[in-house]
N, C-alpha and C positions, 0 to 999 in steps of 0.2 A: 719617549724616544730621545734620549739625551745625546745619542750618537749623531743624529740628523742636526741637532742645535750645534755640536762640535764642528761638523762639516760646514755648516753655515757660517759660523765664526771664523774659521780658518780661511774660507772664501773671502769674507770681508776683509780679514788682515791681508791677504794676498792682494786684493784690489787696492787697498790703501798702500801697500808697498809698491805696486806698480805705478800708482799715481804720484807717490813721492819721487820714485825714480824719473818718471816723465818730467815732472816739475824741475827736479835738479838738472836734468839735461837742458831743458828750455832755458833755465837761468845761466847755465854755464855758455849756452850758444849765444844768448844775448850779451853776456859779459865779453865774450871773445869778439863778437861784432862791434861792441862799443870800443874795446881796446884797439881793434884794427882801425875802426874809424878815426879815432883820435890820435893815433900814431902815424898814420900815412901821410 
């Protein structure tokens, strides 16, 4: 069943991409908070 393996791999890639997106937003949010905190 190579098809099922492909589906699983695309699912893993999608999960990784979502995780990267979430991490990026968290880093951006922290950076904005720090900038706001130090410039006020």
